[in-house]
N, C-alpha and C positions, 0 to 999 in steps of 0.2 A: 601537321597535314590539315588543311580548311576543311576536306571530307571529311577525317576522324571525327572532326570537332559537329560537325554536321549528324553522324553517325550517333555518338554519345546523346548531342539533341535529341534529334528524333524518339530514341531508345528512352530517355528519359519523358520525354513527354508521354509518350506510350503507355509508359508504364503509372504513370500520376494518372492519367488519364481513363485507364482501367479503374486505377480506385476510385477517382472520383465520380465517374460516369459509369460504374457497373449495374446501378440499380435502374439506370435510366433507359430512354429510348435512342438517347444519341451517342454513345459509346462509339457503335459502328461509323457514324459521321465524322467524328472527332478524327478516327483512326484511318480514317478514308484520308482527310485532310493532309495527316500528317506524312501519309504515304506520297498523297502529289506533291507536297511540300521540299520531301525527298527528293522524289525522281525530277524535277523543276529542275532545284537547285544542281542534281548532280548534271542532267543535262546541259544545264547553263554553262556550268563549269570546264564542260569538257570541251564543248563546241568555243568559248570564248577564252582564247589563249590569254587575252589580258588579264582575267580574272585571278591567275595564277594558283588556279585552285588545286589542281593534279601537279603541279608542274612551275616550277618556279622560274620564268623565263625573264629576258628582259625585252622588255617590249618599248621602249624610248631611250635616246642618249641620253648618257649622264654630263658630259661635258660637251666642250666645242661654242656655247653661247649661241649665235645665231645661224648654228649649221643642221645641215639634216643627212641621214647616210640614206642611198639607195641601196635596196636590194631586189634581185633577181632570181623566180623560183622556177623549177620544172625544165631546165636545160640541160646539156648544151643542145641547141639547134642550128644545123646547117646552115640556114636563110636566115633567121631571125637576130642570131646571137651575134653573129659577124658587123651585121650591121650596127648594131648596138655597142659592141665594141668600137668599130670606126667614130663613131659619136663619143663615146667619152675619150678616146684617143685625141679626137681633134680639140676638144674642150679642156683635156688633161685632167682630166677627173677621174676619180678610181669608187669602184662597185664592189659589192659583195654580191657571188652568185652561189645559189644553192641548188645542186647540181644532184640530178637523178642517177642513180650509178650505172642503170644498164644502159643511159645515153649516153654516159661518158666513156664507155668502154666502145660503144658506136662511132664514137666523135674522139679523139683523144687529142687530135691537134688543137681543138677548140680549146680543152682545158690547158695545156700547154701556154696557148696566147694568152688566155686568161691571167695565169698564173707571171708570165713573161711581162705582159703591160702591169703589172701591179694590183691586180684586184686579187680580191680573198675570194676561195670558194671555200664553201660550207655543205656539210650532208643532209641531204632531202631525202633521204632512205633510198634504197638500192632498185625495189621495185613500183614503189608508189601505187601500191596497190589500192584498189578502191576499198577494201575491206582491212588494211594494216592496222586500223583501230583494233579491230574484233582479233589480232595475233596473240599467240601466246607468247610469255616475255622469253620464252627461247628463241621461238621464231622471230620477233621483233630483235632479238637481240642479234641474231646472226644477219637479220637485211641488214642492219645499222653499220655492221663490221664489215658486212662484206662491200656497202658502200665505200666505207673509210680507205679498204684495202686496195679497191678499185682507183680510188682518186692517189693515193700512193703508191702506186703500181707506175700510174702516168707521170705526176709529176712530183714524185719524191716527199711530200707532204699529208700526211693525216691530219685532217678536218678536227678543230676542238667547239667548234660550232655545229649545231643542227637546229634543224627546220622542221616539229613536225609538217607531216601531208596533212592539208586543207586547215592547220591551225588546229587539230584533235588531238585532245592529252587525255590520258588516263593512267590509274598506278604501276601500268606495266611499262609506260614512258619513266616516268619520275625514277621507278627502281632501275631501268636498263642505262638512263644518264647517268646516273648517279656510280653506277659500276664500271661505266666506262669513262668517267670524268668529263663528262661532256655539257657543254652549255647549249639550253633551249634557247634560240633567238626568235622571239615575233614581230609583232610592230604596231605601232601607232597608228597607219593611215595605211587603210587598205584602199587603194586604187580602183578596186571591184575592173581592172582592164580585162578579164575573162568575160564582163555580162557587156562593157559598154558597145555601142551598137556603133559608135563613129569616133573619130577624130577629137572631134568639139566635147563629145560628151563626157569623155575620158578626162581630157583636159581643165572642165571644168569642173570636176570630181574632184580631182586632185586641187586645181587653185584654190575653192574655197573653203577647204579644209586645211589647206597645209599651213604649219606652224615649225617653228624652231626646234629643234631638238626631237622630229620625227623619223621613225625609222618606217621608209617610204615603202609597201609591198609592190613590186610588178611582177611582170612573167615576161621572160627573154624566149617564148616560143610562140608569140604572138605578133604578126607583121603590125598590126596596130599600136603596140607598144613602141616598137620602133621608130614607127612614124609619128609617133606623139614626143619621144624622148628629147629631142631639142627645141620644143616647147616648153618641155616643165623646166629645163635649163635655163631658157632666156626669160621666166618667169620667178624662178630664184635669181636672178641677178639682178633681175629690176627688184625685186623685195631687196635684196643684201641679204640675201640669206644662201650661207656657202655649204657645197656638196663636199663631204669629209669624207676618209674611210669607217667603216663601221667600228673596226677594233678600235681605233684613235678614239672614238666617242666613245665607246662602255667601256675603256679601259680594259679590256682582255685580248691574248694572245688566241690567233686564229687556228694555232697548229700546236698539234703534239710537241711536246720536248723532245720525249722519249723514241 
């Protein structure tokens, strides 16, 4: 784990610095610098899922040539999710939906429709609590399992894919994912649809950075995303970029085998 290497480096650097600078006025400045480095790298690694710092995530498609995968977080939503599903159905495209367990329980018909229309469902935690990154290992495991159980009760399938809420990871996520034999899925293109002020800003953000083999992060609880999706699809077609199912492009099975 990269974090263990950082710990080893910082402890070694601190020990050597204590020897070298023991009788000087620079010791505390050097130690403070090492501490700041440790905290900075740890914070960056935790917040940037692409760094694979605590958890090894799949952040880009491995196969498919000139293809991308569309992924949607934070649903299902009774207003926006059906609109997105309609657009995907009209265009004969498949996507992956990382659902929040408590929302899945509230809208089971949408989960069934997602599966029936050939899309993939992933685990995005049950609670999506804003402090979930601070959960204990046991509490986090319970939350993730509860989401899987809710999805299995509705669809008969338990996801093997997990996307950490807010893209934040830590050693507890690594331990629980290993224990549950689940694969963390990140992204290579963050659409920023949660911050876009209008449709044109969102379109520009995506088309200006979109590349083959991208895993695109969108949110299916946002009306703006549903409004923009036809334009995204149209742009991909103009560029000769195919939109294909995530499992095919990363070579992983999306559901538990047992």
